[in-house]
N, C-alpha and C positions, 0 to 999 in steps of 0.2 A: 506496499497498498505505499503509495505517496504522501505525503504531508505538504502542505503546502501555506505560507501563509494568508490569513482572515477565513479560513477555515473553521468550521465551529463546530467544536468537541464537547459533549457534554459525559464529566467524572462525575461517579456518583462514589462516595466513601473518600470526598475531594478530602477532608480534613485534616488529616492524619497522615500516618507509614503510606504505604505504597497506592493509595490514590491521592495524595496531596504530590509523589513526587511525579507518578504520570503525569498528574495538570501541569506541573512546573519544565517538566522535560517537554511537551506539548505547547507551551505558554515557551519557551526559550525557540521553539521554531516558528516560532511566531503567531501561533491560533489563538483562536476566541478562545476563553474558558467560560465554564460556565460547570460554576463548582457545586455540589451537592454533597448533603451530609445532616443525619439526623443531631446536630451534634451544634448547634444557632453560635454560640462563642468562636467554639475553637474554627466553625467556618468562615468568618466576619477577621480570623484572625490571617487564616492560609488566603484568603478571595485579597486582602493589604500585602500578601510578600507577593503574587500571584501578578497583582498592578505592578511594583517597582519591578517586573521586565516588560512594561509598554505594552501591553496586552488587552485587550475587550476582555470584561471578566464582568460574571452574574451568579449570584448565587441567590438558589430555595434552598431553606430547609425539608429536606425531603427525609418518607421514611421507607426505600422500597420495599420494604414489607405490603405495602399497604397501597394497590390499584388505583385509587382518586387519590395520589400522593404525588404517586409517579404518572398518572395524566394529568393531573397538574403539570408539573414540570415540565413536559411534554408541549405542554399550552406555553408556555413562558418562553420558552427558548423559541417557540415561533411567533409569538408573540413580536419578541424581543428580537433576533435575528433571524427570521425567516423560514431557516431553517436547519438540521444538522448533518454535520458529515459524519461523526466519529461519534459513538457511544462506550464510555467503557466502564462498563457494570459489576465495579469493583469492592462496593460498600457488600461489609459481612459484619458478625460477629466475634469476636473472641469467648468464650467462656472457660471456665477450668474445670476442668472435665472429673477432675478427683471429688473423689467419697473422702469426707470427714467422721 
């Protein structure tokens, strides 16, 4: 897949970890980045860091386990940017599986 400046990428789980790393890597290539995550505070911090790369950004608090929230994310991106070129559905939850 070729990546081009100006393409619109949606990254879920983008507030930290691998999701943020993906968003940052795409931003460094000049893509517009839509960051989605369930953690509002961390999402705002992540957006500020991506904006420092000089690319357009947008955020939306999104729980990908909720269909209506994913649809709202899609509607937000289409209304704001008119298209989606790349989706990185990275959101996930880590739990401690150890029994005590």
